[in-house]
Structures are given as structure tokens and as C-alpha cells.
N, C-alpha and C positions, 0 to 999 in steps of 0.2 A: 764615198760609196758605203752604203749601209749593209751590214750582214743581216740575213733574213731573221735570225734568232732574236735580233735586237728590235725588230719592228713590233709595234703593238699588235698587228694582225698576223704575226708569225704563226705558222702552223694552221692556216685557215683552210686547207684543201677540203672541199666539201665531201669527198668520198670517204673520210675517216670519221670515227666517233668523235675525236677531238674537234674536227672541223664542224661537226653538227652542233656541238656546244657553242662554238664561236658564232655560228650563223643564227642560232635560235633567237626568235624575235622577243619572246616574253621572258627575258632573263630574270627579272625581279620575281615573278611568280615562281619560276623554276627554283630560284634560290630558297624561297620559303619552303617549298615542298622538299627539296633536297636536304635542307637542314633538319627537317622533321623526321627523316627516315630512321635515324638511330634509335628512336623511341621504340621501335618494333623489337629491338633486341632485349628489352627489359620485360619483366612480368607485368601484365600479360601482353602479348602471347609468349614472351621469353624465347624468341628466336636468337639464341646466343650466337650462333654461327653467322647471323646476318650482320653482327657488329663489325666483322672483318671486311664487309663489302659496303656498308651503309654510307660511308663518307665518300666513296669513289665518285658518284655523280657531282657532288658539291665540289670536290677537288678539281675535277675536269672543268667545271664551270668557272671556277676561280682562276685557273691557270690561263683560260682563254679570254679573260676580261681585257677589253681594249686598253684600259689604263689602270694604274694602281688605285686611283680614287674609286673607280667602279668596282674593282675587286674588294675594296673595303666596304662599299655599300652592300655588295652581295654577301660578304662575310657577315655584316650586321643582320641582313634579312634572314640568312640561314640560321643565325643565332636566335632570332625571334621565333622562327619555326621550331627549333629544337626546344627552347625553353617552354613554349606553350604546349608542344606535343608531349614532353616528358611530364609536365605538371598539369595536364589538361583536367585531371580530376579535382583540381582546386577551383575550377570555374564556378561551380555552384556556390562556393564560399566567397570568392573575390569578384565575381561578375566582370564588369568592364575593367576593373583594376588589373585583371589578369593580362589584358592586352598592354596596358601601361607597363606592367612589370616585365612582360616579354620584350617590349621595345627598349626598356632601359638595360636589362641584362644582356640583350642581344648585342649591345654596343661592345661588349667584351670581345666579340668575334671579329670586329672590324679590322683591328691590326693583324689578326691571323689571316684574314682574306688577302690583305696586302702581302703578307709574308709568303703565303702559298704562291701567289702570282710571281713574286720576285724569284722564287727558287725553282718553279716548275714551268714557267712560260717558255714558249719557243722551243729551241733545241738545246737544252742544257748539256754541258760536257758530261762524260761519264763520271768524273770526279764530283762534279756539282750535284749530279743526280743521286749519287750514293750519299753525299752529305745531307741532301734533303730528307733522307730516311731518318735522320736524327733531328734536323732542324724543325721540320714541320710538326712532328710529335711533341717536341719540346715547347713549341709555341702553344699548342693545344693544352698541354699540361699546365702552363702558366694561367690559362683561362680557368681551368678547373680549380686551381689553387685559390685564385681571387674570388671566384663565386662560392667557394666553400666557406667564406666568412659568414658567420651566423646572420649578420644584418642583411646579407644578400640572399638569404634563403637556405644556406647551408649546403653541404656536399650531397645533395640528392640528385641522382641521375648521372653520377660520374661514369664515364664510358666503361671503365674497367669493372664496375659493379655488375654489368650485364653478364659477366662470366662466373657467377656465383655457383653454378652447377658443374663447372668444368674443372676436374681434378688437377690437371697440369697448371691451369691458371691460378688455382688456389695455392699450389706449391710456390708459384712465382710471387703471389701476394705475401706469403710468409717471409720472403726475402726483402721485398721492397714495398709492400703494401699495395693497396689498390692502385696507387700512382704508377707503379711499374707495369701493372697489367694494362693500364690505359696507354702508356707509351708503346707497348707491344701492339695493341689493337690499332692505334693510329698509324704505326709504322707499316703494318700489313696493308692497310688501306692506301697509304702513300705508294707502297711498292706496286700494287695493282694499277693505280692511276698512271704511274710512269710506264709500266709495261704496255698499257693501252695507248698512251699518248706519244711516247717517245721511243719508237722501236730501236733506234740506234744505240740506246743505252741499256738494252735488255740484259746483255751479258753482265755488265758491271752491276746493275741493280740486283739481279738474281744472286750474284756472288755476294754482294754486300748484305742482302737480306738473309742468305743462308748462313753467313758467318755470324750475324747478329742472333739468329735463331739458335744456332749451336751454342753460343756463349750463354744466352739466357737459360736454355735447357740445362746446360752443364751446371750453372749456378743453382738452378732450382733443385736439381736432383742431388747436388752435393751438399746443400744446406741441411743442417741438423733437423731431424724430425722430432716432434714432441714424444717423449717416452711415457708409456702408460704408467699410471700411478694410482691405482685404486678406482673405486666406483662411488657414486653418490646417487641416491634415489630422490628424484625431484618430481613433485606433482605440480601441474599447471591447472588452475581453476579459471575457466572461461564462461562467465554467466550468460553472455549473449546480449542481444539488443532488448531494451525495455522502454516502453512508452512512458511518457511523463517527464517532467522537468523539475529542477530544484530538489528540495528535500524528499519529495515523494518518490521521484525516480531513483535517487541515491539510495533510499531505504529499500526499495524493491530489489535493486541490484545487489545490495549488501546481503539481503535475505537469501537470494538465489546463490550467491557465493558461499554463504554459510551452509546451505543445504548440500551443495556439491562437495564441500570440504568434508562434511560428516560421512559422505559415501566412501571416503578414503580410509576410514578407520580399519586398522589391521594390515595396512599395506607396508609397514616397516619403512616409513619415510624419513628422510633427513631434512627436507625443506619443502614447504608449500608456497607457491608464488601466485599471487593475485595480480591482475592487470592494473594499468594506469587508471587513476581516479576511481578505484574500487571502493574507497571510503570517502564519503562526502562531508565529514565533520572532523574537526580537530579532536584527536583521541584523548588529549589531556582535558578537553572540555566536555567530553562525552564518556565518562567512566563506564557507562552501560555498554557501549560498543567495545571498549577495551576488554571488559569482562567477557563478552561473548567471544571475542577473538582468542583470549587466553583459554577459554573452555575448549575451543576448537583445537588449540595447540596441545592441550592435555589429552584430548580424545585421540588425535592422530599420532601423538608422540613425536612431534616435530614443530619447529618454529614456523611462523607464518609471516611472509614478507608481503605487506599490503602497500597500497599507494594512496596517500591522503591528498585530496584536492579541496582545500578549505582555507578559510581565513584564520590566521593565527595571530593572537594578540599577546601571547606570553612574552616574557623577557628574553626567551632564547633566540628569537630572530626578528623581533620588532613586529609591527603591524603589517597586514597585507595578506594576499592570497598566495599560498605556496603550493607547489606540488612536491610531495616528499615520500620517499621510500622509507617505510617504518617497519622494524622487525619486532614481532610480538611473540613472546614465549609463554610457557605454562603459568608463569607468575605475573604476566602482563607485559608492559612495555619494557624492552631490554635496555633502552637508552640509545640504541643505534638508529640514526636518522640521517638520510641524505636528502638535501633540498636541491631540486633541479636547477642547474646552472645556466644551461643554454635553452632559451625559450624560442618557441616557434613564432616567427614574425607574422603579425596580424592575427594568428590563432591564439596567442597567449600574451602578446603585447603589440602595440602599434608603434613602429619606429617613428620618431619625430612626430608624436601625436598632435602637437600644435599645428603642424603642417598637413599631416595625412589623416587626421582624425575623421575626415569625411568618409573614409572607407567603411566605417561602422554603419553608415546609412545605406550603403549599396551592397553589402555582403554580410557575412557572419564573422566580422572581425571582432576582436576582444573589446568588450565595453570598458574593462578595467585591466590594467597591466598586472600580470603576475609579478611576484618578487623573486629575484634570483638568489640561488644559493651561492656560497662563497668558496666551497672546497669539496674536493672529491673525498669519498668515504669508502673504506673497505671494512666490511662487517664480518664477524666470526659467528658461524652457526654451530649450535651444539651437536647437530648430527644425531638425532634421536634413533635412527634406524639401527645402527650398531656402534659400539664404542670406538671401533677402529676408524670410523668416519667422523668422529667428533673434531671440532676445531677447524672445519673447512672454511676458508676465507672467500667471501663472495664480493664482487664489485658491481653495485647497482648503477643502472643508467635509466633515464626516463624518456620515453617517446623518441623523438628524432635525434636524441643524443647518440643513438646507436649508429647514426650516419657518419659521425665524426671519428676518424681513425685515431686521432690523438687522445681522445678521452679513454677509450678502452686500453690503449697502450699504457697510459698513465696508471690505470687501475692494476694492470698486469705487473708493471714495474713496482707498484706498491704492495705486491704480494697476493693479489686475487688469483684464486685457482679456478673459479667459476664466474663467468660474466653473466649478468642478468639484466635484461631490458624489459621494463614494464611499459606497455603501450596501449593506446586505444585509437582505433581508426573507425569508430562508430559513425562518424560524420561522413565517411566515404565508402560505406557498404555498396557493393555492386560495381565499384570502380577498380582500377589497377592498383590503387594505393596499398591495400592490405598485403597483397603478394609482394609488392616491391619492398615494403617495409620489412617483412619477415626475411626477405633474401639478404638484407644487409647484415644480418647476424652471421650468415655463413662466411662473409668476408672478414668480419671482425674476429671470428673464431680462428680462421686460418692465419690471419695476420699475427695473432698473439700466441698461437699454440695453446689456446685455452677453450674449453667447451663454452657454449653460450646458450642461454635460455631466453626465448623471446615470448613473453606471456602478455596476452591481450585480453581486453574485455569481450570483444566481439569477433576475434579472428582477424588474421591468420596467426595462430600460435604455433611455435615450432622450436625444436632443440637441435643444435648442431654440435658435432664433436670437435676436438682440437684441430682436426684437419679440414674442417669446413663441411664435412659430409653430414647429411641429415641423420639424426638419431630418432628412431621410432616414427610414428605417424604424426602428421601435423593436424591441428584442429582448424578446419576451414571456417569461413564466415557463415553465419546462419546456424552455427552449432553452439548449443549450451551444454557443456560437459566438463568433466575433469579427466585428466590423463596422467599416468605415471610413467616416468622415463628413468631408465637406469643409465646414467651418464658416465662415461669413462673420463676420469680426471687425467691430467697430464702434467709433466714437469719438464723443465728445460726452457731455453730461450731461443726465440726465432731471430732471424736477421732483422726483421722489422722492429721488434721490441728493442733490440740492442742498438741499432743504428738509426732508427726513425725514418724521416722523410728524405733519405739520401737521393732517391730518384728525382724528387722535386728539386733538390739543391743542384743536382747534376744538370738537369734541364735548364735551370736558371743560369748556371755557369756557361753552358753552350751559347745561350742567347747573349750573355754579357760579353763573351769573347768575340762573337760575331759583331756585336754593336761597336766594340772597341776597334776591331779590325776595319769596319766601315768608316769609323771616325778618322782613323789614321790615314786611310786611303784618300779621304776627301781633303784632309789637311795637306797631304803631299801632292795632290793633283795640281799640276801647273795651271796658273790662270791663263785664259786665252789672250793671245797677243793683240795689240791694237789693230793690226791689219786684219786679223780674223774677225774682230768685232765689227769693223767697218764694212767688211764684205757681206755681212748679213743684212737683210732688209726686212721690211714688214711683209713682203710677199714671198720670201723664200730664203734659201741659204746659198752659201757659196757653191755647194755641190749641185743645187737644183734651183737656179735663179728663175724667179717668176712663177714657180709652181707650188 
């Protein structure tokens, strides 16, 4: 005799929400749509609250899958929907390859689909339902960890990053990074799915969820807060979009940046930041450009951090095209330079170009691979505004490096008091990309307890304090302007800086323990006796002969 909870069609009553998901005819299409829903939690439209509900339809669909194999397929399809929805603004650049990319990355969610069904199907016991509040989010977090590898596109669209405007979530990020926020978001979704689908476990699930929420809240509020430690006046120069390619476009962009910087004279600045690719020639090969930047530094009384996107042939880094953050002072180049280490797949290099080089013929993939830098760099700015602010150490990042939690953490541990990201989303004007990119700076600031400047060529440029809250006004897309920000500095160490990715390690440990437990259980399971094996036929079983 079989227990109802063990049957593939357990929980099928048509009068329930769970039953509707079981009976729905077009499950594959529904999986694609359900997987795409979390994209609405990100900018734009930035419905942060929706993140706590967005996974529920997908979870209900997976738990009602007739078999584990179908749950894995629906997990894959949901992953395809999520990848394409979150990165839809890449379609003009990648064209048909976006579908291929979505199909490949979507495979990461196939095991998660199987995991969800294993833990939520049928009528799980109260203890198993409570355990699912940890297991299901842990499985999701492993996916986010794997796809955060640079070669797979990097950690863009991590579910926890949707909470960049929510102060309590930013406090949690300071303890365990964006990873801990993701665990919380998926746990809430799992809780709601269980409350809907398994009424018998509601009391246990609510109790478990409440205990977990209280623990996270207590840790978040007990964690040390960054202590105020002076101010620094930073200007962002955002020249805007300019027509023209090659040297002509680069020169026009440089001239506009020069013009905007001169408008800052008399502002008592400590640092001026230009965006990514703001200089289109190697400054060692173009002393005229270096002289113009040095004159700007003398005029405004502060050093200028520019970003050089050009071929470099000197002995300092070999030949090739680099993207480099370069600090220029009143006397010219200061000698501080950071070469971008993590490159955008297809945008700045083509992975396995021999195999995937055809992508350059169907989209705007890089025709030539950029050269990687080899080390993180912390720079020291003179702080021309006041002597009290001299010697402030800054940690530069370039473009989507601001998406990687480990990079800003490393700079903070190396002594950076101000994080600076230089970016350009000029290829994606009018899409969700500029807002999404700027929002990442809020997470990095909160994680590290350090203010962060996000300076772009074309918007969105923004500054965030050490708690992740926005400082001053942001410069939107379509704006050509310079803005000055009085940025509060901070000292102290956050839990994330001190302990790193402990939330990821904990989630991995949960899954390893479960895997080991399942392995031991299978080893200890007694083999069926000969009599039992002979009783089974091709038409049925001992319990249901002929059926």
C-alpha cells in the first residue's frame, strides 16, 4: 500500500492552487514565464517587494511535477526565462546568441528543480517542511555562486541585489554580503509556497520562518556599524553620449569632459572622477593629453582619476588593449594605475574565440580581446580640498567589476576608504542596464562599510554612503553634467569584510551534509529479497498485480 505523499500525483485535488499547477497543460511555457518573474524586482521597475513573491509560482510548479526528471526540465526552462529576462538588454549586442546563452546557463537550475520537488512534493512532514526553508535557498545560492564566475557572465542579477534600496536588507548585506540577502529572499518565497500548498505544516513553517527572521534581524542590528570618520569632496564628470567612432568620438568625449571639469574650479575638491573609457589613447604616448589633464588638476586643486581604453605597447604591461584607471595630478601622471582584471565576456573578450568567434558576425562582440590586469591597486589621493583630507586611499574598479563582492572586499581589506567604479553603459541607453549597474554600488558600499562612487560616461552616475544609502542626486542617462558630492568617510570593519562568503560556505555545507546523509541511507538500505524480485512482473507489482 502506497502513502499518498509518495505518489507522483500526490496533492492533485483540483480545487486547490497546488492542484491547478499539477493539472495545467502547458507546463513548459509556464515554467519559462515563472522563471522570468524575478526580473521585475530589479531596476527598472525595481519592485523590490516582488522579489519575496516572484519565485512562488515556479516553486508550486516544480513541487507538482509528476517526476523528478520533469522537475529538472522545468527548473532548466525557468532558468532560461530568468537569464534572458534579467539580461534582456544584451539582445541587441548578442542577438541569437542570447538564446544560446540562456539555454546553457539555464541548465544550472535543473538540479534545483529536482531538489525543490524532492523537498516540497506531496505532504512533507512538519520537520521536513521546516528543513526545506534552509535546503531550497541553499540550492539556489549554489547556482548564484557558480554563475558568478566571470566566464559565465559574472554575478549580475543575483536575487539579493534587488534589495539595494531596502535599509534592513543592506544591514544584512554588511554581515553576510549579498549572498545572505539572497538566502533570506528565497527562504521567504519557500515559506509562502509551503503555506499555500501544504496547509498541514503551516504552524511549523510559520514558527521556523519566524525564528529564522528573528535570528537574522538580531544579527543584522547587533553587527557593528561603520563609524563616521571625516568627509571627502568628490566630483563626477559625466560627458554624455557623443556620435562618432574611433579617435574622433574619443576626442569629442575628452573635450566635453575637459569643459565640464573646468566648471568645477573653486569647489574645494579632493578628487575628480571621469567614467570608463573617458580617454581613448595611452597617456604615455600622448603627452598633450596628459598636459591637458594636469592643467585641469591644477585648476580644480585636486587629482583627476580617468580611465584609459587604448592599446599600450610600453614595457609596463606588454602589448594589447587595456582598460586602466589612471590618476593624474598637477604635475602629470602620478604613477598610480590599475588595469582591469575581470573582463566582460563577448563585450571585451570572446571566451574560446576559436570556437565562439562567430559571435562577432551576429552581434557586437569584441573583435579583439582586451588584456587583463594582474593585481588590485589601492591609490592614495592628495586631497586638495583641505589638508585634513590628504592621503585618502581609494580602491578603483572598472565596469562590471563592481558586480563582484570579492573585489571590493579585497580593496577594503587592503586599506581603501573610498571605493570608485568607473563605468560606461553607452551601448545600453534606454534599457534597464544603467540603473541596474548603478544599484550594485549600494550593495558593495553596505557590504564593506565604505562609501562608493559610481561614475559613468553616459549615466546613471551615483554615490552611496557606507551604509548603502544614496548620497546626493544621481546623474541620469541623457545628462551631460558634473556634480559635486560631500561623501562621509567611515572606519571599522563589517562582518562581510572580516568573514567573507560564510553564507555561501554554510549553504554548501548544508547540501554536503544532506548528500552524505542520502548516500549513507542508500548504502544501508537492504537489498530486495529474491522472493520480492520474483513477485514483480512487467505488468505490475506484488501489491497491484496486472495493473
